[in-house]
C-alpha positions in Angstrom: -0.3 1.4 -4.5 -3.7 0.4 -3.2 -5.3 -2.7 -4.6 -8.5 -2.1 -6.7 -11.6 -3.3 -4.8 -14.0 -5.3 -6.9 -17.4 -4.6 -5.5 -20.7 -6.3 -6.2 -23.2 -3.7 -7.3 -26.9 -4.3 -6.7 -26.2 -8.0 -6.4 -29.7 -9.4 -6.7 -30.4 -7.5 -9.9 -27.0 -8.3 -11.4 -27.6 -12.0 -11.0 -30.8 -11.8 -12.9 -29.8 -9.7 -15.9 -28.5 -11.2 -19.1 -25.1 -10.3 -20.5 -26.0 -9.6 -24.1 -22.6 -10.0 -25.8 -21.4 -13.1 -24.0 -17.9 -11.6 -23.8 -16.9 -13.2 -20.5 -19.7 -13.4 -18.0 -21.9 -16.5 -17.7 -25.6 -16.2 -17.3 -28.6 -18.6 -17.1 -29.8 -19.7 -20.5 -31.9 -22.4 -22.2 -30.7 -24.6 -25.0 -33.2 -25.8 -27.4 -33.3 -29.5 -27.8 -31.7 -31.1 -30.8 -34.2 -32.9 -33.0 -33.4 -36.4 -34.4 -32.4 -36.5 -38.0 -35.1 -37.7 -40.4 -35.0 -39.9 -43.4 -31.3 -40.6 -43.0 -30.3 -37.0 -43.0 -27.7 -35.5 -40.7 -28.1 -32.5 -38.5 -25.9 -29.4 -37.9 -26.5 -27.7 -34.6 -25.8 -24.0 -34.8 -25.4 -22.0 -31.5 -26.5 -18.3 -31.6 -26.7 -15.5 -29.1 -28.3 -12.1 -29.1 -25.3 -9.8 -29.9 -25.2 -7.2 -32.6 -21.9 -8.7 -33.7 -24.0 -11.6 -35.1 -26.7 -9.8 -37.0 -25.8 -11.4 -40.3 -26.4 -14.9 -38.8 -29.8 -13.7 -37.5 -30.6 -12.5 -41.0 -29.7 -15.9 -42.5 -31.8 -17.6 -39.9 -34.9 -15.5 -40.4 -34.7 -16.1 -44.2 -34.0 -19.8 -44.0 -30.9 -19.5 -46.2 -28.8 -22.1 -44.5 -31.6 -24.6 -44.5 -32.2 -24.0 -48.2 -28.5 -24.2 -49.1 -28.0 -27.5 -47.2 -30.9 -29.3 -48.8 -28.7 -30.9 -51.5 -26.5 -32.3 -48.7 -29.5 -33.7 -46.9 -28.5 -31.8 -43.8 -31.1 -30.4 -41.4 -30.4 -27.3 -39.3 -31.1 -27.1 -35.6 -30.7 -23.7 -33.8 -29.6 -23.6 -30.2 -30.3 -20.2 -28.6 -28.1 -18.9 -25.8 -27.8 -15.7 -23.8 -24.0 -15.6 -23.6 -20.8 -17.3 -24.5 -20.0 -19.5 -21.5 -23.1 -21.8 -21.7 -22.6 -21.9 -25.5 -19.1 -23.3 -24.8 -20.7 -26.0 -22.5 -22.9 -27.0 -25.4 -20.0 -27.2 -27.8 -18.0 -29.2 -25.3 -20.9 -31.7 -24.9 -21.4 -32.0 -28.6 -24.9 -30.5 -28.4 -23.7 -27.7 -30.7 -21.4 -28.0 -33.7 -20.7 -24.4 -34.6 -21.3 -21.1 -32.9 -20.6 -17.3 -32.7 -19.1 -15.7 -29.7 -16.9 -12.9 -28.3 -13.1 -13.1 -27.8 -13.1 -13.9 -24.1 -15.2 -17.1 -24.2 -13.5 -18.1 -27.4 -10.0 -18.1 -25.9 -11.1 -19.3 -22.5 -12.7 -22.4 -23.9 -9.6 -23.4 -25.8 -7.5 -22.7 -22.6 -9.8 -25.1 -20.8 -9.0 -27.8 -23.2 -11.9 -27.7 -25.6 -11.0 -28.8 -29.1 -12.5 -25.8 -31.0 -11.3 -24.2 -34.2 -11.7 -20.6 -35.2 -13.1 -21.0 -38.7 -14.1 -17.4 -39.7 -14.7 -13.9 -38.3 -18.2 -12.8 -37.5 -17.3 -9.2 -36.9 -14.7 -6.8 -35.6 -16.3 -4.4 -33.2 -13.9 -1.8 -32.0 -16.6 0.9 -31.9 -19.0 -1.5 -30.2 -17.1 -1.1 -26.9 -17.3 2.2 -25.1 -16.8 4.0 -21.8 -19.9 6.0 -20.9 -20.8 8.6 -18.3 -24.2 10.1 -17.5 -25.3 12.6 -20.1 -25.2 15.4 -17.6 -21.9 14.4 -16.1 -19.0 16.9 -15.8 -16.6 14.1 -16.7 -15.4 14.9 -20.3 -12.5 12.5 -20.8 -10.8 9.3 -19.6 -8.3 11.4 -17.6 -11.2 12.8 -15.5 -11.9 9.4 -14.1 -9.0 9.3 -11.7 -10.4 8.6 -8.2 -13.8 7.6 -9.6 -15.9 4.4 -9.6 -16.2 2.5 -12.9 -18.8 -0.3 -13.5 -18.1 -3.1 -15.9 -18.4 -6.9 -16.2 -15.1 -7.9 -14.6 -13.1 -10.3 -16.9 -14.9 -9.1 -20.0 -13.6 -7.4 -23.1 -15.1 -4.1 -21.7 -12.7 -4.7 -18.7 -9.9 -4.9 -21.2 -11.1 -1.7 -22.7 -10.7 0.1 -19.4 -7.2 -1.3 -19.0 -6.1 -0.1 -22.4 -7.7 3.3 -22.2 -6.1 3.8 -18.8 -2.7 2.7 -20.1 -2.9 5.2 -23.0 -3.9 8.0 -20.6 -1.2 7.2 -18.0 -3.7 6.0 -15.4 -3.4 2.8 -13.3 -6.4 0.5 -13.2 -5.2 -0.9 -9.9 -4.8 2.3 -8.0 -6.4 5.2 -9.7 -10.0 3.9 -9.8 -12.4 1.6 -8.1 -13.9 -1.2 -10.2 -17.5 -2.2 -9.6 -18.6 -5.5 -11.0 -22.0 -5.2 -12.8 -24.1 -6.9 -15.4 -24.1 -4.9 -18.6 -27.9 -4.6 -18.4 -27.5 -2.6 -15.1 -25.5 0.2 -16.8 -28.4 2.7 -16.9 -29.4 2.0 -13.3 -25.9 2.4 -11.8 -25.3 5.6 -13.8 -28.6 7.2 -12.9 -28.3 6.4 -9.2 -24.7 7.5 -9.0 -23.5 4.1 -7.8 -20.7 4.6 -10.3 -19.3 7.5 -12.2 -18.8 5.6 -15.5 -19.4 2.3 -17.1 -17.6 0.3 -19.8 -20.0 -1.8 -21.8 -20.8 -3.0 -25.4 -23.5 -2.9 -28.0 -26.4 -2.8 -28.3 -26.5 -1.2 -24.9 -24.1 1.6 -25.9 -26.4 2.9 -28.7 -29.5 2.4 -26.6 -28.3 4.5 -23.7 -26.9 7.3 -25.9 -30.1 7.4 -28.0 -32.4 7.7 -25.0 -30.3 10.5 -23.4 -29.0 8.4 -20.5 -25.3 8.6 -21.3 -22.6 10.0 -23.4 -19.4 8.4 -24.7 -15.9 9.4 -23.5 -13.8 6.6 -24.9 -14.1 3.7 -27.4 -12.1 0.8 -28.7 -10.4 2.7 -31.6 -9.0 5.1 -29.0 -6.8 2.4 -27.5 -6.3 -0.3 -30.2 -9.0 -2.7 -29.0 -10.4 -4.4 -32.1 -13.2 -6.4 -30.4 -13.0 -9.6 -32.4 -16.0 -11.9 -32.5 -15.1 -15.3 -34.1 -17.1 -18.1 -35.6 -16.0 -21.3 -34.0 -16.7 -24.9 -34.5 -15.9 -28.2 -32.8 -12.7 -29.4 -34.5 -14.0 -32.9 -35.1 -17.2 -31.7 -36.6 -15.5 -29.1 -38.8 -12.9 -31.4 -40.1 -15.5 -34.1 -41.0 -18.1 -31.7 -42.4 -16.2 -29.2 -44.5 -18.9 -28.8 -47.0 -21.4 -27.9 -44.3 -19.0 -25.4 -42.9 -18.4 -23.9 -46.3 -22.2 -23.4 -46.8 -22.6 -21.7 -43.4 -19.8 -19.3 -44.0 -21.2 -18.4 -47.4 -24.6 -17.8 -46.0 -23.2 -15.7 -43.2 -21.6 -13.5 -45.9 -25.0 -13.4 -47.6 -26.4 -12.0 -44.4 -23.6 -9.4 -44.4 -24.6 -8.3 -47.9 -28.3 -8.1 -46.9 -27.6 -5.5 -44.2 -27.9 -2.7 -46.7 -31.3 -3.6 -47.9 -33.2 -5.4 -45.1 -36.8 -6.5 -45.5 -38.8 -4.6 -42.9 -40.2 -7.8 -41.4 -36.8 -9.4 -41.1 -35.4 -6.2 -39.6 -38.0 -6.2 -36.9 -37.4 -9.9 -36.1 -33.7 -9.3 -35.8 -34.2 -6.2 -33.6 -36.6 -8.1 -31.4 -34.0 -10.8 -30.9 -31.5 -8.1 -29.7 -34.2 -6.4 -27.6 -33.6 -3.3 -29.7 -35.9 -0.8 -31.4 -35.9 -1.6 -35.1 -35.0 2.0 -36.0 -31.7 1.6 -34.0 -30.6 -1.6 -35.8 -28.7 0.3 -38.5 -27.0 2.5 -36.0 -25.8 -0.5 -34.0 -24.8 -2.5 -37.1 -22.7 0.4 -38.2 -20.4 -0.1 -35.2 -19.2 -3.4 -36.6 -17.1 -4.6 -39.6 -18.6 -7.9 -40.6 -15.4 -9.2 -42.2 -15.9 -13.0 -42.5 -12.2 -13.4 -43.3 -9.8 -13.8 -40.5 -7.1 -11.1 -40.6 -3.6 -11.0 -38.9 -5.0 -8.2 -36.7 -7.8 -10.5 -35.6 -5.2 -13.1 -34.5 -3.1 -10.5 -32.8 -6.1 -9.2 -30.8 -7.1 -12.7 -29.7 -3.6 -13.2 -28.5 -3.8 -9.9 -26.6 -7.0 -11.1 -25.0 -5.2 -14.2 -23.7 -2.5 -11.9 -22.3 -5.1 -9.7 -20.6 -6.9 -12.7 -19.0 -3.5 -14.0 -17.7 -2.8 -10.6 -16.3 -6.0 -10.4 -14.3 -5.7 -14.1 -13.2 -8.5 -15.5 -15.2 -6.2 -17.8 -17.2 -3.2 -19.6 -15.8 -0.8 -19.2 -18.7 -0.4 -18.0 -22.2 -0.8 -20.1 -25.3 -0.5 -19.5 -29.0 -3.9 -18.8 -30.5 -2.5 -19.3 -34.0 -2.6 -23.1 -33.4 -6.4 -22.9 -33.4 -7.0 -20.4 -36.2 -7.9 -22.3 -39.4 -8.2 -19.8 -42.3 -8.6 -22.6 -44.9 -12.4 -22.8 -44.3 -12.9 -19.2 -45.4 -10.5 -19.6 -48.3 -12.6 -22.6 -49.6 -15.9 -20.7 -49.3 -17.0 -18.4 -52.1 -17.9 -15.4 -50.1 -17.0 -13.1 -53.0 -20.4 -13.8 -54.5 -21.9 -11.8 -51.7 -19.3 -9.3 -50.4 -16.1 -7.7 -51.5 -13.1 -9.7 -50.3 -10.3 -7.5 -49.0 
C-alpha cells in the first residue's frame, strides 16, 4: 500500500484565496473592532462568516432584527466579520466574540484545544452542500472511476471527510487508490480546467457556482455516504451561561431569518448574495442545499462525533472526546422558535 501524497497545488494562489465555509482551513481575515458600550448598556459580539450555511443570520443582520429585539435588554450588537472558522475561534478564545456560527471541523477542533465553548443551536445541516465534482466534459461518471486519479480538496476539512466516506462506500482506499492535492476551495475551477486534478471535493456556494456556469458536474454528495454536514451555533460558555436571555433572542431571530427565506426582500437578497460573493439569482438554489434546523438533533451530535473520529484518524486531533459534554440543548428549548418555524 503506497502512502497518499499530499501535494501543494498552485501554492501562491492557494495562500491568497479565502476558504468560504471555514470548515477546517485557516485564512487571513480582519475582525471588526468592538465598540464600547454606551449609556451603561452591554454589548454582545456576534461572529459571522460568508457561508451559505448561515444565510438566516445574514438576513437577521441586514434587517436589524437582533438589535431591535435586544433594545429592551439595553444590549448593543457588534458584528465581527471573518472569512473562516479558525480565526473566529481565536476571537472567541480571546473574548472578542461571544457567539458565532461555523462548520463542524473548527467547532470540534476548538473544544479539543481547550476552548470553553458550548454548542447552543444548529445553524444548518448541509449534506447536499458538500460534493465531489469533475469537469463538465470529463469521462468520469462515478466515484469508482476515480481510482488512480488526482483529487483536489482542502485537507483536513469536511470535504476531505466526504472523500473518505465516499471511497469507503465504493470500496476504494483514500490512502492508496488516489492522490490527494491540497487546494483552497476557491481554486477548484482553476485546477479542474487546467487538468491539475481529475476531481475536487468542495462545498457551497462554490458547488452551485461551478455547476451553473458549466465548469463542473457532480458525481457524489454528502447524502450518498451519510455525511450530514453540520454547522453549529456556538458561544463562549461563560457568556452563554451569564446571558441566557440574550442567547434566547439571538436563537429566535435566527429562526426568524429561516422563516424569511421563502419571501426575501429583493434588496436584502442582493446584500446577502453579495456577502457570499454569489449572483442573487443563485441564492435560492444554494439555500435549498441546506436544512436550517435551529434545533440540535441526535443525528447532529452523532455527526459531530464522527468528525472528531475523522480528525483523529488523519492525525489532526490527538484523541477522541465526547462531544455530548459540550452540546447544550436547553438554550433552544427555552427559545420560542415555533413562532417562526415549524418545530420538528
